[in-house]
N, C-alpha and C positions, 0 to 999 in steps of 0.2 A: 504493500500500500504506500510505499515511499513517495512515488511521484504524485499519486492522488492526494495525499495529505499535504504535500508541498503546494499543489494547486489550491487546495482549500485554504491554506495559510495565506497565500497571496490574495485570494478572494476576500478573506477576512480583513486583511489590511486595507484593501481598496474600498470595501463596503463601509468599514468603520470610518475611514477618512472622508468618504462621501457624506455619511450621516453627520459627522462633526462639522465639516465645512458648510453644509447646508444649514445646520443648526446655528452656527456662528453668524451666518448671513441673515437668516430669517428671524432668529430669536436670541439676541445677544445676551439677554438676562439669563435665559436658560443655560446658554453656553458658559456663562461666568460661574454657574453652580458646579461645574466640573473641576476636577483637579484640586479639590479642597481637602483631600486626605493627607495626613502626614506621611513622610517616607517610611519605609520599613525600618531603616536604621534608627529613626527617631522613636519607634515603638519598642525597640529591643530593650533599651535601658529600663523603662518602667515595668516591662514584662518580667525581666529577671529580678528586679528589686522586689516585686510582689511575690514571685515564686520563691525567692530566698526567705521572705518573711513567713510564707505559708509553711515552708519546710521546717523552719526553726520552731514554729508554734505547734507543729504536729506532735501528738503523743509519741513517746519513745517505745513504739511497738515494733515487732519484727516486720510486720507488713510495711510500716513506714520506713524502716531501715532499708528494706529491699527496694522500695520506690525511689529512695535517694540514690541507690546504686544504679538503678535503671536510668535515672536522669543523667548521672555522671557518664554512663556508657554512651548515651545518646549524644552528649555534648562532645565527647572524644571523637566519636564517629563522624560528627559534623565537619571535622577538619579534613576528611578525605575528599578525593576528587568527586565531582558530580556524577550522577548515574542512578542506578537502581539499588535500593536498600530494602531490607525487610526488618520489621520490628516485631518479633514474636515474644509476646508477654502474656502470661495467664491473666484471665479476667480479674479486675481489681488491682492490677499492678500499676495503674496511673499512666496508661498509654497516651491519653489525650495531651496532658501537659508535657510529658517527656518528649513526645513526637514534636510538639510545638517548640520546645527548647532546641531540639535538633534543627528544626526548620529555621529558626532565627539565627543560630550560630552558623549554619551552612550558608544562609543567604548573605550574611555579613562577610563571611570568608570568601565567597565566590561571586558576589555581586548580583545575586538573584533579586528579581523585582517584586515578587509577591509570594504569599503563602496561600495555597488553595486547599481547604480541608473538605474532603469528599466523604459524605455520610451515606450509609445504605438506605435508611428509612426517614421519611419526613417526621415520623412519630418521635424520633430521638434527636433530630437535628437541632431543635430548640435548646435542649440541654447542653449540647456541645457549644453552641453559639453563646449561651448565657455564661458558661464557664470562661470562655475566652474574653467576653466583655468585662468580667470581673478583673481581668488583668490588663486589658487594653482600652477600656472605656466603651460606652455604648456606641459612640459615633464612628469608631474605627474598625468595626466588624461588619462586613456586608453579608447578610443572609440572602441567599437567592434560591428559593424553593416555593412550592405552591401553597404551603400552609403559613407563610410568613405573616405575622400580625401587622396589618396596615397601620395600626396606631404607632408602631415603631418606625415606620417608613418616613424618611426625610427626602427633601429634594435631591440631596447629594447621593443617598443610597439608591433612590429610584433611577437616577441617571447612571450610576455605576453598575447597576444590575444589567444594563443594556450591553455593556462591553467589558465588564469585570475590571474596570479601571480603578482598583482599590488595592491597598496593600495586603489585606487579609479578607479572603472570601470563604464563606462556609456554604456549601451547596450539596446537592444529592448526586448519587451515582447516576441516576437517570439523566439529570440535567448535564452532567459532565460528559459521560460517554456518548449519549445520543447527540450532543452538540458536535462531537468529533466526526460523526457520520451524517449529520443533518444536511439537507439540501436547500433549506430556507435561509434567506439572508439574515433574518433576525436571530436565528440560532447560531449561524456561522460567525457572526460579527465578533464574538468574544475570543475566537480561537487564537489569534495572534498574541493575546495577552496570557495565554497558557505557557507560551515559550518563555524561557529564562525564569521559571517559577519553581518553587518547591511544592509538590503535590503530595499530600498525605491521604492515602486511600485507606480509610478506616474500615475495619471488619471486611477485609478484602475477600474473605472466604464466602461472602454472601453474593458475589457476582454470579449471575445465572450461568449454569454449566454450559448451556447451549451457545452462549455468547463469549466464552472464555477466549477462543481463538482471536476474534477481532479486537477484544479488549487487550489481550497480550500484545498484538501487533501495534496497537495504538501506543501503549506504554513504551515499547521498544523504540518506535520512531521518535517519540517525544524526547526520550533520554539520549538517543544517539545523534539526533540531527537538530534539535531545537533547544538544547541547553536546559532541559527540564529534569529535575531530580524527583524521582518518585519513591515514596516510602510506603511499603506494603505493611500495614499495621493490622495485627490479628492475634488472637489467642491460639488459633489452630491453623497454621500456615498451610494453604492448599497447594496442590500441584498446579503449576502454571506452565503447561508444555510450551517449549520454545522460548521461555523467558530466561535467558542465560546471563551470567555475570551479576547476579543479585548478591549483595553483600549483607550478611546478617549483622545487625548492630549489637545485639546482646551476645557476649562471649559465653561459651558453654560453662566456663568456670563459675558463673553466677548461680547455676543450678536452680533456676527459677521454679521449675515444676515442683521440686521437692520443698523448697522454702516457702512457696506460696500455696502449698496444699492446705486447704481449709475445709475440705469436705470428704466424705466417704460416699461413693456412688454404689447403690444397691441395684444390680441388674436382675431382670426376671430370668428364671432358669430357662435353659433351652427347651422349647416346646411348651412353655407355660401357657395356660389357658388365658383367653382374653377376659378381662374384668368388665362388669357392668358399671355404668355411671353411678348407680346407687351404691355399689361396693366401694368405689373410689371416694364418694362423698362420706361414707361411714368412716373411712380411714382418715380423711381430712378433719373431721369433727374432733378428733382426739388432740388437735394442736391449736392453741390460741392464736399463734402467728404462723401462717403457712401459705405458700404460693404453689399453685398447681398450673402447669403450662400444658396446653393441649394443642392439637395440630390444625384445627379449623375453627372458623367462627361458629359453625353449627354445633361442633363439639362443645365449645365454650358455653353456648346457650343451653344445651342439653344438660351438661353437668351442673350448671348453676341452678337448674330446676330442682335438684336434689339437695342443695346446700342449705344450711340453717340461715335464718334471718340475719342480716348484717353482712353477709358475704358480698365482696366487691367483684363485679364483672368488668373485664378490661379487654377490648378487642377493637378491630378496625371497623366494626359496626357503629362505633362512636366517632363523631366528628372530632377534628383536631382540638378544638376548644374544650370539648367534653373530656377527651383523654388527658389533656394537660391538667385540668382541674382534678381529675380522678387520681392521677399519679401524685400530685401534690398532697392530696388527702391521705393517700397510702403512706407516703413518707412521714407525714405529721404523726400518724398513728404509730408507726414503727418507732419513731424518735421518742414518743411519749410512753412507750411500753404498753400500749393498748392492744386489745385483741383485734386482729385483722386477718381475715381469710380472703385470699384473692384467687380467682379463676381467670386465666388469661390465655390469649393466643401467643404465638412466638414473637409478637411485636415487643414483648417485654425483655427479650433475650439480649439484644445488642444495644449496649450503651445506656440503658435505663439504670440509674444508680440507686437501686434499692437493695436492702439487706435483710433476708429472712433466715431464721434458724433452721427451717425445714422447707425443702422444695420437692414436690412431686412432678414428674415429667412423663407424659405419654411417649411411648417408644417411637423413635424418629431417627434422623440422621445423627451421627456421632458428634459432629460439630455443634448441632443444636443442643444436644445433651450437655456438652461442655459449657455452652453459653448459659443454659438454664442453671447449671451448677454455680456459675459466676454470680448468681443472685442470692446465693446461700453463704452465710458467714463471711460476707464480702470483706468486712473490716477485721476479721479474725478475733472478734470480741468474746466468743463463746467459751474460750478456755479449753476447748477441745475441737473436734471436727464437727462441722455441720452435716446434716443428713440429707442426701439426695436419693429419692426412690424413683426408679424407672419402672413403669407398669405397662402392660399390654392393654391398649384401649379396646372398646367394643368392636371396632372394625378397622381395616386398613385405611390409610389416607387416600385421597383422590389420586388418580394417575398424574404423573408428572414429577417435578422435583421432589416433592414430599415423599412419594412412594419409592422413588429411586433411592432417596436417603435411607429409608427404612431397610430396603433390601441390601444396600451397601453395608450398613451397620451389621446386619445379620451375617453377611459374608465374612466380615472381619472377626466378629465374635466367635465364629465357628472355627477359626484357625487355631490350631494347637500352639503355634509359635508366636501368637500375637503378643505385643507388649502390653503392659498394664494400662488401664485407662488414664492413669496419671502421667504416662510417659509421652512426650511429644512425638516419638517415633511411630505412634499408632496412627497419626493423622495422614501421613503420606499413603499408608495402606488403604485408609478409608477413601481418600479422594481418588486414588487409582481405581477402586471399585465403582465409585460414584460416576466417574467420567466414562468408564467402560459401559455403563448402563444407559447413559444419557445420549439423546440426539444432540448433535452439535451443528452450528451454522459454520460450515467449513469451506470446502472447495468452491461451492457455488458462490458464496459471499466473496471469497478471494478473487474469483473470476470477474465479478462485476467491477472490481477495483484494479484489476491487472490486465484484463482483456483489452486489446487494442491500445496498449500503453504508448506505443510509438507515435500514434496519432492523437493521443490524449482523449480518446473517445470512451471515457469512463461512464459506467452506469450508476451515477450518483443517486438518482432517484430510486432505483431498485434496491441499492444498498441501504438507503435511509429507511425505506419501507420495511425492509427485513429486520433491521436492527431496532428492536423494540424490547426494552427491559421490563415493561409492564404489559400484561395481556390486554389487547385492545377489545376483547370481548367483555369489557366492563365499562360502566359510565357513571359519572358523578351525579348525585342527587343533593340539592340544597335542602337541609333539614331545618326544622323549627326547634331551636334550642337557645337557651341563655338570653331570652328577651330580644331576639333578632327580628321580630315581626315588622318593625318600622323599616328595617333594611330590606326585607323581602318586599314590602310595599313600594319602596323606592325602585326596586328592580322591576316591579310590575309596571310602574308609571313611566320611568325613564328608559327602561330597556337595559341590556347588559353592558352598561358603560364600565370602563376599566376600573375606576375607583370603587364602584359598587361591587364588582366581581372580585376585586382584590380583598375586600372586607369579608365577602361571603366564602372565600376559600377555606377559612377556618370552620365553616359550618357545612361542609360537604362530606358525603360518604359514598365510596365507590361500591356499586352493586353489579352483579352479572347482568349482561344485556338482556338475557331472557327474563330475569327477575324484574328488571325495569319495565319491560314490555308488559308483563303480567300486572304489575302495580298500576301502570298507566291505563290498561284496559279496564281495571276495576275502579278507576277513579281515585286511587289512593295517592297518586302522583300526577301532576299536570306539567305539560310542556309549556311553561309560561312564555318563553320565547324560543325560536328555533335552536335546538340543541341544549337548552337550559331547562332542566327538570326540577320541580319544587314539590316537596311533600305537602299534601293537602289534608290527609287524614291525621288529625292530631294524635290519636293513640298509636300511630305507627312508630313514633319516636318516644322512648321512655328514658327516664333518668338512670334506670338500672341497666338497660341493654343497648341503648342507642337506637339505631334503626332496626326495629325488631321484626325482621322479615321471616324469621323461623318459627314464630309462635303458631300453634295449631289453630287458634281461634281466627287467625287472619284469613284462612281459607274460606270461612263461612260468612264473613262480614259483607254487608250489603254495599253495593256500589253507591258512591255518594254524589255522582254527577246528576 
């Protein structure tokens, strides 16, 4: 993809220059709002001062001692030449701040222009951005994702989101990688500002298996030809075929797996019978503070139905605003030592900073089990090991990534020579089996960007259409939550204007297209404007479940049109 990416980069430069020149001529005041961010060098000193203070004030626990060593290793590695790095640290090891320390040191040493933090889920991006704001200030961290709170948006951040002309950018994997292969001017405009940057790819193991090859090719090209340093940050480093010359930041001598071991994982016996949700609920009732992670939104809804009053449901059936409030409430109860039982989908696994003494996990991919374990005894305060119980759910996961993960885990666990679950050596075996089972976007995709290269006749449109990190068979629904009725009425009257839609992004839930069609037919959802669907049945959204599309009573409710 070398030549095709070079053409995209040139196109990005031209498009951005055209936009900027037009803006300067047509709207001088708007143009003056650009370039108001401090340089990366100017942010480094306050960042390290705040980080040093945080480190000094941290309790003298083994976990915090290890975190300090991880930071030191990152800062040493930052002196090395630019290129590809991996940061493999067990969950709870402080990857976010240590990776950022690497990025600042590396940028100052080698003249890099910005730091781009790439997060897998919108559900956790806010937490990372908030952490960085504590060190860098609200105005110096650009969030660019669909759930960004418009109340935090300024003229400068709005302009910087167009071309990433900011020293620190926090974005999603969807936004980052799809922009690299997009064929629309608005998406390509930012590409030239990825060059000469430090890109931190958080939880890199969550990249879709089918897209690994084009993702790897993009990272190689950025590192080899555009001065971009990529840091692959994860607790369970995946196999990334074809990505050679990656340098591990953490030396083996730190022995992180053993020193940061805070849990005991209990696996089901081979051939163990599947449990019912009622049986799982009975087991969870025994613990005043417990997290149970399941594989699908429907599983989450079904299990919740057997749980005692006061149990908290957490899933992507809840809009972004709802999830943020729920996670904050969970943290407050944990901090206060209150009873709190949580039933959640896997959105809680990556980056959500919560700490339970006991975690139950439905059988799934080995990497997800490790991530769930990272929500248990996270700070090492129990005085012993936390308990992680893996159980067989009532049925298999749906076909695709989830089921492939289950099968790959079973393959690895059946091996007599497998390492222990605490050993990092087990994960290459797991990812090898996972990738062997998965369909990948390979030769055909490469052909679109290599065929007819001499005449530069690349199939950019075909490649862009194929490279989708989110299944297009889903659609957003604007829900009624948190007193947003006035905003929905503004939408009805004024239409889908950008400021209104930006504010409504925190109040959307993605549903399968077939489900949306059914809800629309019943009159539970209306297409208020072309492509803009809004909840109309008040009872469809609840404080407990969010958009409750799985309740049995829904099937028999009258059409309200």
